[in-house]
C-alpha positions, -999 to 999 in steps of 0.1 A, spaced: -175 -615 204 -186 -648 218 -188 -632 253 -220 -616 242 -235 -651 231 -236 -663 265 -254 -658 299 -228 -673 320 -197 -694 320 -187 -725 342 -147 -731 343 -138 -765 352 -100 -763 368 -76 -784 389 -77 -771 425 -42 -766 436 -39 -735 412 -78 -728 411 -75 -697 436 -47 -680 415 -68 -686 382 -97 -672 398 -81 -642 411 -62 -634 373 -98 -638 357 -115 -613 384 -90 -587 371 -87 -597 335 -127 -597 328 -136 -568 349 -159 -551 348 -174 -587 349 -214 -583 347 -219 -620 336 -212 -650 359 -180 -667 354 -180 -696 378 -149 -717 385 -152 -751 401 -136 -787 400 -135 -815 423 -114 -833 449 -121 -867 432 -123 -877 399 -158 -876 381 -155 -914 375 -149 -923 413 -179 -937 433 -183 -909 458 -168 -880 437 -179 -844 447 -173 -833 410 -210 -837 399 -228 -821 425 -201 -791 421 -206 -791 385 -246 -793 384 -246 -764 412 -221 -741 394 -243 -747 360 -274 -737 376 -259 -708 394 -243 -697 363 -276 -696 342 -304 -686 369 -284 -671 397 -296 -634 404 -271 -613 381 -265 -583 408 -249 -611 431 -232 -638 409 -219 -611 380 -183 -616 388 -158 -644 387 -166 -667 417 -157 -700 428 -183 -730 438 -171 -758 460 -187 -781 483 -218 -762 485 -206 -728 488 -199 -700 462 -172 -676 470 -161 -646 454 -130 -656 433 -102 -636 446 -112 -639 481 -105 -679 484 -75 -702 492 -75 -739 492 -73 -753 528 -74 -789 524 -61 -817 498 -81 -844 514 -118 -829 523 -148 -820 501 -146 -783 516 -115 -778 499 -116 -742 500 -122 -713 521 -128 -674 522 -111 -660 554 -125 -623 549 -155 -626 531 -187 -647 538 -199 -668 510 -222 -655 482 -244 -682 480 -252 -716 499 -266 -746 485 -288 -769 503 -322 -781 490 -324 -746 477 -299 -721 466 -299 -694 496 -279 -659 480 -268 -634 502 -277 -599 498 -264 -576 470 -238 -553 479 -247 -517 480 -231 -489 459 -210 -489 428 -173 -500 427 -150 -472 420 -137 -465 386 -104 -481 381 -80 -479 349 -80 -508 326 -49 -528 321 -33 -551 296 -34 -591 306 1 -590 308 19 -603 340 54 -600 354 71 -634 358 95 -622 384 78 -615 415 87 -641 440 66 -650 472 85 -653 505 76 -663 539 91 -643 568 108 -663 594 127 -656 626 161 -660 611 149 -646 578 182 -651 556 181 -613 549 216 -606 539 218 -637 512 186 -627 497 196 -590 496 226 -598 472 208 -630 451 177 -617 448 167 -580 445 188 -575 417 167 -599 392 132 -592 407 105 -571 395 85 -571 427 83 -592 459 53 -604 482 62 -611 518 41 -632 538 46 -617 573 35 -627 606 -3 -629 616 0 -594 637 15 -575 603 48 -575 615 83 -589 607 118 -592 623 123 -552 619 146 -554 650 173 -575 626 194 -548 611 203 -575 580 160 -573 574 159 -535 572 191 -534 552 172 -558 527 141 -534 530 159 -503 520 178 -520 494 147 -531 477 133 -495 482 167 -482 467 160 -505 438 128 -493 434 114 -531 442 81 -528 453 75 -549 484 39 -562 494 30 -569 527 4 -600 533 -8 -620 560 -27 -654 558 -63 -649 577 -82 -677 588 -118 -681 590 -134 -682 626 -164 -702 613 -194 -703 589 -204 -667 579 -179 -649 600 -147 -631 591 -111 -632 611 -100 -600 620 -66 -591 603 -39 -569 625 -28 -538 605 10 -532 606 0 -499 621 -7 -516 654 26 -523 662 63 -507 662 75 -534 639 48 -532 617 47 -494 614 87 -498 606 77 -519 579 52 -489 563 79 -464 568 104 -485 546 80 -479 519 63 -515 522 27 -519 505 1 -534 529 -24 -560 511 -52 -555 532 -76 -585 534 -64 -599 503 -52 -635 505 -15 -645 496 -27 -658 461 -46 -626 452 -21 -603 464 8 -621 443 -17 -620 413 -22 -585 416 15 -576 421 22 -596 391 -5 -580 370 5 -546 377 43 -549 371 36 -569 340 26 -537 322 40 -505 339 71 -495 357 81 -500 392 79 -464 398 40 -464 388 33 -497 411 20 -477 445 -6 -456 424 -22 -488 411 -18 -507 439 -39 -485 461 -68 -490 432 -97 -515 439 -100 -531 409 -123 -561 415 -133 -562 451 -102 -576 460 
């Protein structure tokens, strides 16, 4: 295949959906032992103060010369930082520093030289290979006070393969509301997997924020008791892509077994 003819790859991509593509590629190309660097720009290539040139040049250098034990994966390069592809999300539409990796430090930082982080230790656990099929019936909902559970229970649940809930930062949701619990129980009855994820934020360069596990609070423990699946450190983008990928090829009953697998360091 043509994959074997090249040392690395650079993918140019629009920024709005870049995090979704990088996550999808991390699953589809595993085991990925060659650099696949996804990059883009905040300003057009022809603009006077474009960031496109430096992003592209650095991405090509990393793909061509970067240490394979560190960059042999799907990554995202933007504004002098290289991130693991399935750990990024867009943080700004106007700044050159458009992407962040809330739960993982950069793989490399570019200055006058490219400074690579230490290579990870140990091998990734084996995981089954899945086909490149994605479900198109996995909505993402943000949990809010006054969540319209009763309406969604009737209008949404009968028509979806799965559901991603972006819950509160503490890993909780309004489980005190009978309508919300009924929503979760109805989803479980229909065997619709419900994934819980939060929106973590970085606390500074090279530091990761700490996520609260749902088991920390009674409201979170109730979510787990109702059969919801915790996304851990995954971004909402990655959790959505992984859920779509699993549900695109296996039955809902097999979701839990595959969801627990670490496919690409997500």
